[in-house]
C-alpha positions in Angstrom: 19.0 3.4 18.9 18.0 -0.1 20.0 17.0 -2.1 16.9 15.8 -5.6 16.0 16.3 -8.3 18.6 18.2 -6.0 21.0 21.0 -5.2 18.5 22.5 -1.7 18.5 23.5 -0.2 15.2 26.1 2.6 15.1 26.8 2.7 11.4 24.9 2.4 8.1 27.3 -0.4 7.3 25.1 -2.6 9.5 21.8 -1.7 7.7 21.6 -4.4 5.0 22.5 -7.2 7.5 19.9 -5.9 10.0 17.2 -5.7 7.3 17.9 -9.2 6.3 17.5 -10.3 9.9 14.1 -8.6 10.0 12.9 -10.1 6.7 13.9 -13.6 7.8 11.9 -13.4 11.0 9.3 -15.8 10.3 -13.9 -1.0 22.3 -17.3 -1.9 23.0 -20.2 -1.2 20.5 -21.6 1.6 22.6 -18.4 3.6 21.9 -18.6 3.3 18.1 -20.5 6.5 17.4 -18.0 8.5 19.5 -15.1 7.0 17.7 -16.7 7.6 14.3 -17.2 11.3 15.2 -13.6 11.7 16.1 -12.3 10.0 13.0 -14.6 12.1 10.8 -12.7 15.2 12.1 -9.5 13.6 10.7 -10.6 13.4 7.1 -8.5 16.4 6.1 -5.3 15.3 7.8 -3.4 14.2 4.6 -5.0 16.8 2.3 -3.8 19.6 4.6 -0.2 18.4 4.6 2.2 20.5 2.6 3.9 18.2 0.1 7.2 20.0 0.4 7.5 21.2 4.0 8.5 19.9 7.4 9.4 23.3 8.9 10.8 23.8 12.4 8.3 24.4 15.2 8.3 27.9 16.7 8.1 26.4 20.3 7.5 23.2 22.3 3.8 23.9 22.5 3.5 23.8 18.7 5.4 20.5 18.5 3.1 19.0 21.2 0.0 20.3 19.4 1.1 18.5 16.3 1.6 15.2 18.2 -1.8 15.6 19.7 -3.3 16.1 16.3 -2.1 12.8 15.0 -2.8 10.7 18.1 -5.4 8.0 17.9 -8.7 8.6 19.6 -8.7 7.1 23.1 -11.2 4.4 22.1 -8.8 3.1 19.5 -6.1 2.5 22.2 -5.8 -0.8 24.1 -6.1 -0.2 27.8 -3.4 -2.9 28.4 -0.8 -2.0 25.8 -1.6 1.7 25.5 -1.1 1.3 21.7 -3.5 1.5 18.8 -5.3 -1.7 18.1 -4.0 -4.3 15.6 -6.4 -7.1 16.5 -9.1 -5.8 18.8 -11.5 -8.2 20.6 -14.3 -7.8 23.1 -14.0 -9.7 26.3 -16.8 -10.8 28.6 -16.5 -7.6 30.7 -17.7 -5.7 27.7 -14.4 -3.9 27.1 -12.2 -4.1 24.0 -8.6 -5.2 24.2 -5.7 -6.2 21.9 -6.2 -9.9 21.4 -2.7 -11.2 22.4 -2.6 -8.7 25.3 -5.8 -9.9 27.0 -4.9 -13.6 26.4 -1.6 -12.9 28.2 -3.5 -11.2 30.9 -5.8 -14.2 31.4 -2.9 -16.6 31.6 -1.0 -14.4 34.1 -4.0 -14.0 36.3 -4.8 -17.8 36.3 -1.2 -18.6 37.2 -0.8 -16.0 39.9 -4.1 -15.9 41.7 -6.3 -18.7 40.3 -8.9 -16.1 39.3 -9.3 -13.5 36.6 -10.1 -9.8 37.1 -11.0 -7.3 34.4 -8.0 -5.1 33.5 -10.4 -2.1 33.3 -13.0 -2.6 36.1 -11.1 -5.1 38.4 -14.3 -7.1 38.6 -14.0 -10.9 38.7 -14.5 -12.6 35.3 -15.7 -16.2 35.0 -13.0 -18.8 34.5 -15.0 -21.0 32.2 -14.9 -20.9 28.4 -17.7 -18.3 28.2 -15.9 -16.0 30.6 -12.7 -15.9 28.6 -14.4 -16.0 25.2 -13.1 -13.2 22.9 -15.2 -11.8 20.0 -13.5 -9.8 17.2 -14.5 -6.1 17.3 -14.8 -5.6 13.5 -15.9 -2.0 13.8 -13.0 -0.9 16.0 -10.6 -2.9 13.8 -11.8 -1.0 10.7 -11.5 2.4 12.4 -8.0 1.6 13.7 -6.9 0.5 10.3 -8.4 3.7 8.7 -6.5 5.8 11.3 -3.2 4.1 10.5 -3.7 4.5 6.8 -4.4 8.2 7.1 -1.2 8.6 9.1 0.6 6.4 6.6 -0.5 8.7 3.8 0.9 11.8 5.6 4.1 9.9 6.4 4.6 9.1 2.7 4.1 12.8 1.8 6.6 14.0 4.3 9.2 11.3 3.4 8.7 12.1 -0.3 9.5 15.8 0.5 12.7 14.6 2.0 13.5 12.5 -1.0 12.8 15.4 -3.3 15.1 17.6 -1.3 12.2 20.1 -0.9 12.8 23.4 1.0 12.4 22.8 4.8 12.0 19.1 4.2 14.1 18.5 7.3 13.5 21.8 9.1 12.1 19.9 12.0 15.0 17.4 12.0 12.6 14.5 11.3 10.3 15.3 14.3 7.0 14.9 12.4 8.2 11.7 10.6 9.2 10.1 14.0 5.9 11.3 15.5 3.9 9.6 12.7 5.8 6.3 13.1 5.3 6.4 16.8 1.6 7.2 16.5 1.1 4.0 14.5 1.2 5.0 10.8 0.9 2.2 8.3 4.5 1.5 7.4 3.6 -0.9 4.6 1.7 1.8 2.6 3.4 2.3 -0.8 2.4 5.9 -1.1 5.6 7.4 -2.4 6.7 7.7 -6.0 7.7 4.5 -7.7 5.6 2.3 -5.4 8.0 2.9 -2.5 7.1 2.9 1.2 8.1 5.8 3.4 11.1 3.7 4.6 12.2 2.9 1.0 11.9 6.6 0.1 14.3 7.6 2.9 16.7 4.9 1.9 16.9 6.4 -1.6 17.1 10.0 -0.3 20.3 12.0 -0.7 21.1 13.9 2.5 23.5 16.7 2.8 26.6 15.8 4.9 25.4 17.8 7.9 22.1 15.9 7.8 23.5 12.4 7.7 22.9 11.9 11.4 19.2 12.7 10.9 19.1 10.2 8.1 20.6 7.5 10.3 18.3 8.3 13.2 15.2 8.1 11.0 16.2 4.8 9.4 16.8 3.3 12.8 13.6 4.7 14.1 11.6 2.8 11.4 13.5 -0.4 12.2 12.8 -0.1 15.9 9.1 0.0 15.0 9.2 -3.2 12.9 9.1 -1.7 9.5 8.2 -4.1 6.7 11.4 -4.9 4.8 10.3 -7.6 2.5 8.0 -5.3 0.3 9.0 -4.7 -3.3 8.7 -1.4 -5.1 7.7 -0.8 -8.8 11.3 -1.4 -9.9 11.4 -4.8 -8.1 13.8 -3.6 -5.3 13.4 -4.6 -1.7 14.6 -2.6 1.3 17.7 -4.9 1.6 18.7 -4.2 -2.0 18.1 -0.5 -1.7 20.3 -0.4 1.4 23.0 -2.3 -0.4 22.9 0.1 -3.3 23.2 3.0 -0.8 26.5 1.6 0.4 
C-alpha cells in the first residue's frame, strides 16, 4: 500500500514513525430537496448494523450492493474531484464544487487559454471578480458532513466488533471497513469504546496469526486516507503511542 508522502510500508515496525510524520504535517439550491430526500432514507444505516458481524458476502453482487448502499448521493459529490464534499462552494455557473478544486480549475484555465469555462456546462464564465466569486454552500456542506458522520458511526461499530473478537468480525476480510473509509466516513469520530476512533480501535485489536495480514492492510488503508493521528482517547493515548505499545 502507498502511504503518506509516497512512502511504502512493508512492516508494522514502520507504523509509529509513519504516524509521527502524519501528525507533524502542519450543489446548487435547487437540488437541496432531492439531497434531503436521499439522506432521509439513510437514517437507519447505523442502527441496522450488527454490532458483532462482518460476515463474508455470498457473491460479488452482494458486495457491490453493500458499496452502493453506503455511497454518497450524487449531489454530494464534486464534479471535479468525484469525491464527497469537504468545503462546497457555488460558482457563478450555478453549480457546486469543492472549493480548492474549482480554484485550481480557474487558475489552470486562465494560464492555458486565457478564458474560463464551466467544468460542468463548458460555457464561458466571466474573468472578473464577480465571475470567479465563490459562495459557501452551507446546506450541501451540512448534508455532506451528516453523511460522513453516519458512515463514521457504522465504521466504529464494525471496528469495535473486530476489537471485541466477535464472531465473523473479519468474515469479509475487512471489505466493509475499507468500503466505509473509501466512501468518506468521518475518521475522526470517537465512536468506539474508551473514546477511541476506528483506527485506534484497530490498533488495539488482537488478531489471530492468520489474520495479521488483514490487520496490516486495514491500518495502511486508513493511513492512505489521511486518518487523524493526533487525536487522544479517554486514557490520554494518541495513535502514535498506541502503535508503540503494539510493538
